[in-house]
Structures are given as C-alpha cells and as structure tokens.
N, C-alpha and C positions, 0 to 999 in steps of 0.2 A: 750410214750404217743404221742409225736409229730409225730413220724413215722407213727403211726396209723392214725393220722389226715391227713397226706400227702396222704396215700393210699385212704382214704375216699374221699378227694378232687379230686384225680385223677379219681376215679370211676365216680364222678359227672361230671367231664369235658368230659369223654368219652361219657356220656349220652347226655350232653347238648351242648358241644363245645362252651360254653359261655365264652367270653373273660374275664369277671370279675372273674369267677371261676378259669380260668387259671392264672390270676394275683394273686389271693389269694394262689393258689397252689405254684407259684414261690416264693412269699414272705415267706411262711411258710417253704418251703423246704430249702431255702437259709439261714434261721435263724437256721435251724437244720443241722449242718455240716455233720451228718451221712447220710442225704438224698441228699447230693449235687450231687453225681454221678448218683443217680436215676433220679433226676429232669433234669440233663444235658441230659441224654438219651431221656427223654420225650420232652425236648425243641427241640433237633435236629430232632426228628421224626415229629414234628409239625411245623418246621420253615417255611415251604412254606405257611402256613395260617396265620402266625404272621405278621401283617402289620403295627403295631405301634412301637414306639421307646422304650416304657417303659419296656417290657419284656427283650429286649436286654440289656438295662442298668442294670437291676437287675442281669442278668447273668454275665455281665462284672464285676460288683461290687463284687458279691459273690466269684468269682474265683480270684480276685485281692488281697484278704486279706492274702494269704499264698503263699510263693515262689513256692511250689510244684504244685500248681494249676494255677499259673499266666499264663502259656502258653494257658490255656483254654480261658482266657479273650480275648487274642489276636485272637484265633480261632473264638470266637463269634463275635468279631468286624469285622473280615474278611467276615464272613457270612452276617453280617449286610450290609456291603459294596456291596457284590454280589447281595443281594436282594433289593438294592436301598432303604434301610431304612434310613430316615434322621437322622443325628447326632444332638444332642443338648448339652447344657452346662453340663448335667449330664453324658454324655457319656465319655468325655475325662479325667476328673480327675482320675477316677479309672483305665482307660486304661493305663494312664501314670504311675500310681503306679504299675500296672502289669508289665510294661516294666522295671521299676527300680528293680523289684523283680525277673525278669526272670533268670532262671538258667544259660543261656548263655548270658554273658555280651555283646557280639557282636550283637546277635539277638535283645536283649532288647534295645540297643542303637539305632540300625538302625530303628527299628519300632517306637521308641520314636521320633526320628528326623523326620520320615515320618509323624507321627501324628501331630507334631508341625507345619509342612507345611500345613496339612489339616485344622488345627485350624485357622491359619492365612488366608488361602484361603476362609474359610467359614465365616469369620468375627466374630467368637466366642471369639477370644482373647480380643477384645475390649468390648464384651458384658458382660463378666463374670470374676470377680476377681478370682473365684474358678478355672477356667480354667488356668489362668495365674499362679496361685499358683501350679497347677499340673505340668506345664512346669518347674517352678523353682525347684520343688522337683526332677524332672527327671534329670536335669543337675547337681544338687547338689549330687544326688546319684552316678552319674558316675564321679564326680570330675571335671566336666567342668565348673568351677566357672566363667570363662570369659564369657561363654554363659549365665550363670545364671544372672550375673550382667547386661548384655545387655538386657535380657528379663525384668529384674526388672526395669531398667531405662525406658523401652518402655511401661510399664504398665500404662494405663490411670488412674487406681485407684488401691490403695494398701490397704490391711488391716493388722492386726497384724500377720496373718499367712504368709503374703508375707515377712515381715521383719524377722520373726522367721526362715523362710526357708533359707534365705540368710545367716543369722548368723549361723544356724546349718550346712549349707553346708560348710562354711569356717572352722568351728570348726572340723567337721568330716574329712576334708581333710588336716588337719595339718596346717591351716593358722589362728592360734588363734588371732594374732594381727589384722588381717583383720576382724575377727568376732567381736572383741571389738570395732573397728572403726565403723562398721555398726551399732552396738548397740548405740554408742555415737551419730551417725547421726539420729537414730530413736528418741533419746531423744530430740535432737535439733529441728527436724521437728515438733514433738509434735502433729501430726495429728492422732495418734492411741495410745491407752492405752497399756502399757506393761502388759503381762500376765505371768502366771507361766511357760508355755511352753517356752516362749522366755528366761526367766531367767534361766531355766535348760540348754539351749544351751550356754548362756553366762557363767554360772558357769563352765560348762564342758570345754569351751575354755580356761578360765582363769586357771583352774586346769592343763591343758596341758602345759601352759606357765610357771606355778610355780612362778609367780611374786607376792611377798607379797603385794606391794602397790595396785595392781589391785584387789587382793582378798579383801582387806579392803574397797576399793571403792565400789565393788559390795555388800559387806556385809552392808556397811553404807547405800547404796541406798535402799536395801530391808527393812532396819529398818525404814528409812524415809517414805517409801511407806505404811508400816503398813498393815492394813487390805484391802487396795486397791488391793493387790495381794493375791490371795488365795494360802496359803502355803500348797501345796500338799505334800504327802509323797515323791513323786519323786523329788520335788524341795528341800525339806529338806535334802534328801539323797545327791543330787548334791552339796548342800552347805557344808555338812559334808566332802565330798571328796575334794572340792575346798580348804576349810580352812586347812585341814590336809596336802594336797599336797603343800600348800604355806607356811607352817611352823607354822600355828596357831592352834595347836592341842588342846589347852585349850578352844578356841572358838568353835572348832569342837565338843568337848565333851559337852559344854554347849548347843549348837544347838541340839545335840542328846538328851540330858536330857530334853529339853523343848518341844520336839516333842510329841504331844498327841497320834499319831499313828506311828508305824514303821513297815517296812517290812524287809525281809531277807537281801536285798541289803543295807539297812540302818545299820543294825547290822554289816554286813561284812565290810562296809566302815569304821566304827569306829575301828573295830578290826585291819584291815590292817593299818589304820592311826596310831594307837597306836604302832603297831609293827615297823613301819617305823621310829617312833620317839624314839625308844628304851624303850618304856614303856611296856615291855613284860608281867610283872605280871598283870598290869591293863588290857591288852588285853585279857589274859586268864580269868580274873575276869568278863569281859564284856561277853565273850563267855559263861561262866557258868551262868551268869545272864539270858542270852537268853534261855539256857537250862532249868533253873528253871521256867521261865515264861511258857514254854511248848507250846506256840502257834505256834512256827515256828520250822522247822527241818533244820539243817545246810545242805548246799550243798557242792560240791567239792571246790568251791572258798572259802567258809567260812573256811573249814579245811586247805586250803593252807595258809590263813591269820593267823590262830591261831597257826599252826605248825611253820610258819616262826617266829612268836613272841617267841615261845619256843626256837627255834634255836638261835636267836639273844640274848636271855636272859639267855641261859644256863639252861633252865628248862627241864632237861632230863626226870625226872620222869613224869612230866605233859605231855610232848610231846609224850612219849611212850604210856601213858594211853589214850591220845586223838587219837593217831593213831590207837590203838587197837579198840577204840569205833567206828571207821568208819565202820568196818565189824561186830563187835560183838553187838553193840547197834543199829546202823542205817541200818544194812544189805546192805551197799553199798560196791562196789568194789574199793579199793584204786587205784588211778591213778598214773602214773609215777611221777607227780609233788609231790604227797604226799610222795612217797618213797624218792624222792630227798631231801625233807625237813628233813626227819628223818636221812638220811645219813649226811646231813650238820649238824644237831643237834649233832649227835654222834661224828662226826669229830671235830667240834669246842670244844667239851667237852673232847677231848683226848681219847675217846673210839673208836679208829680207828679199832682195830681188831674186836670189836663187830659190827662196821659198815660194815666190810667186810663180816662177817657171815650173817648179815642182808640182804645184797645184794645177797649173794649166795642162800638165801631162798625166794627170791622174786617170786611171781607168774607170773610176767611179765619178759620178757627178758630185762636185764638192758640196758639202753641207754648209749651212750658215755658220756652224761652230768652227769649221775649218777657216772660213774667211775671217771670222771674228778673231780667231787666234792670230792670223797674219796681221790684222788691223792693230792688235796690241803690240806686235813687233815693230810695225811701221811707226807707231806713235813713240815707242820706247827709244827708237834710234833716229827720230826726227825726219823720217822719210815721208813728208807730208803729201808730196805729189802722188806717190804710190798709194798712200792712205786714202786719198780721194777716189782713186780707181777701185780700191778694195771696198770702200763704203758703197759705191754704186752697185757692186756685185751683191753686197749684203741686202741692199734695199730691194733688189730684184727678187730676192728670196723671202725677205721678211721686212716689209716696208714700215711696219708700225712700232718698231722697237726704238725707244727714245735714247737708249744708252749709247749707241754708236754716234749719234749726232752730238750728244753732250760731251763725249770723250774728245771728239775732234775740236769742238768749239772751245773747250777748256784748254787744250794744248795750244791752239792759236792765241787765245787770250793770255796764257802764261808766257808766251814769247813776244807779246806786244803786237801781234798781227790782228788788230781789231777789225779791220775790214773783212778778213777771211772768217773771223769768228761770227760777225754779223751775217755774212753770206750763208754760213752753215745753219745758223738759227732760222734764217728766212726759208731755207730749203725744208727745214723741219716743219715750219708752219705751213708751207705750201702743200706738203704731203699729208697734212692733217694729223701729224704725230704729236701726242701730248706728252709733255715732260712731267712724269708722275713724281711728285715730291716724296722724299723719304720721311721717316718719322722716328722719333725717339721718345722714350718714356723716362721720367725722373721720379724716383720713389723717395718719399720722405720717411 
C-alpha cells in the first residue's frame, strides 16, 4: 500500500517539481523502510535543486536508525556540506547517532569528533539541548566517558535525556559505581524529573555491580515514586534482572507477578534468575507457564536459561524434552550453547557415555568448550578411560592449553595412579605445553 503511494507521489513530483510534493515523498518513503533505497536514489538525482535543510535532515534521520544504513547518513551530510546547505539543530542529533552506529568504529569516531567541532563552531551547542545530548550519546557509545562528562559539564541546559545519557554511558562501559554517583547527583540537583529510561540505566548498572544494598535502594526509590514514573515493560524487566542478580529472587518473582504486561525478555530474565538461584523446578514451571499462555515464542536465550536450570537441578528428562522441542516444536536450529547445556546436564547426572554419543551426533562441529565440559563430567564421575579420549579431541582443537593436562594428572595423582599421572605430564611436555603457574597477592 505505502509503496504504491510512494510511486504515485514520485510521478506527481516529476510532473510538478513542487517542493511540498517532494517533502511528502520523502516523509512517506522514509516511514516505509522498503522504499528507503528507492527514495535515496531519487534524492541524489535531484540534490542539485534541493536548497533547504529539511529534506537533508529527513534523509540523515532515516538512514541513522540502522547500523547497516548509517554510512548513508554521513554521505548525505557530506553532500549537504558540499552544496552549502545550512545545518540546524535537527541535523546533528541523528548524524551523531549514525556515527555511533557506523560499522567502522574508527570512521564513526573521526566523523563524530569532526561534527562536534562543527557544532561548537556554528553555535548550535548552546542553542539546543538536543544537540548536546547527541554529543553525549556519541562519546558514551565509544566509551570516552571523560569527554562525555566534559560535554555534560559545559552544557548550558540539561534535561532528563542528558542525565540518562551519562548514566547509561557509564553503565554500558563497566563503570557502574560512576553511573550510581551520577544518578545520586541527579536526585540532589532536583532540576529534572527522573523517568523510566533513566531508571532502566540505573537498574542495569546496579545489576552489573551485584550489590544488594544498592538494589534495595533503587527498589525503594521506585516504590516511593509510585505512579510518578511510568513503569514500562522494559523497566519492569530491568528491575527483575537487578533484583535477581543482587540476590533478591523472591522480590524479582513478585515484581514479575505484579507486571500487567510482559515481553519475552521479562520471562527470560526470571527464568535465568531462578536458574542462577538454584530454583530449577520453578524455572521450568515459569517456562511452561509462558508456553501455556501462548502469546510469545521462546528464543535462543530463553532456551539457554531453561536448559541451564535443568542442568543445575539434575532435571534430565525435562532438559532433553526441552532440547528436542527447539527443533521439533519451534523449528529452530539448536546453537552451540544449547548443545553445551545438554552436555553439562548429562555430565552432571553421570550420563557421561550418553553425553559422548550426543556430541558425536551433533549437527555442528563440537567446540573445544563442549569437549572440555564433557571432560569435567568424566573426571567428576571417574570415567578416566573416556576422559583420555576426550582429552585427545581437545588437543586436536587446542593443543597448548595446560589446564586439561593438569586436571587429568591431578585426578590420577589423587587416586594413587602415579604412573598414569607421570604419563600425562610427559605428554604435556612432549606437546610443548607450559604449565603456567597461578599467583596470589598478600596485602599487609
């Protein structure tokens, strides 16, 4: 339907060359992603007669929304510069987003820094908070948080997006404590209202830290705020993850149960959380509840979560049934991680030979991690003959890893089989594998 409208508008533009028709053509085409390449060709063929900023901004925005098309945003901006079209406050936020999404990190960063210089030179930095937020997002995406903080400090005006960008930047770059500090400063300043997007970034940062007291602080803050913050599905999911990561799985379960709407990420977050807390049966029950509701289909991550739960809880029959359902019920291709979960499940349950046959029948070439998981099961259950076979498979894939030799030799030594221990260590020496010693530090 929309494609037909695009062609109709294009025909009208060819007849009239009216700028308003061209504007409508751009807006409609960019809203319909299937017409994006078509309108891009039209735009470039008529670029010499486009004299106002709006069409360029529309094209920059349309291409900035996806990493694969972000280089086109930069090309349009370069054309805009060549044709001496004036930039405005709507030009740069999406250009900077395109730089952050660029497939080449080096190219995206260089053009982003150049754009920042143009913004300052043209006076747009002080004119629009949206432009400043775009610069914050750029530096946060590339992990240059010292630059982001400098930009933030220099902004004449900040809004909730400004604060949220810095918090998310610190959280995404592994500086959870800095993210929490900025959030606390946001509360102290009190010049903007906290929103759901901000709280998602805060909850994600606290989850990465795993500090129970911080999790309770964030949880209590949200309860005090009540309806002042719109509890979106994304925020509810982030809270479920945070509370489970910080040890409060019962609160995470209550948050989940109280959510009026849930998406696949919400269900997966609870399943993974329950698995991590040893509540394997409950994790499988939650998965089956999701299946019963029927509104959502599990994805690869969901299956990793529920298969891990089965592995940790010794639920062999459930695990094998769920693994088979990946292909038989959902027509998905099992990934290496799913096979790894099943090997771990069988190995923990003592079904080591069954695990070996399972690996031999994989449709993928088993990774070294798969074989190493089986080796752990062999050693755990004293299947030393099979362990030797598995070790050979590991050596074929990764011959210079000392840990596999050390593991076998230690088990032989622990059971008094000194000749076997010596043989393994000689094999290790013959292969030129070095036993790298560990180290520890004592602080006085």
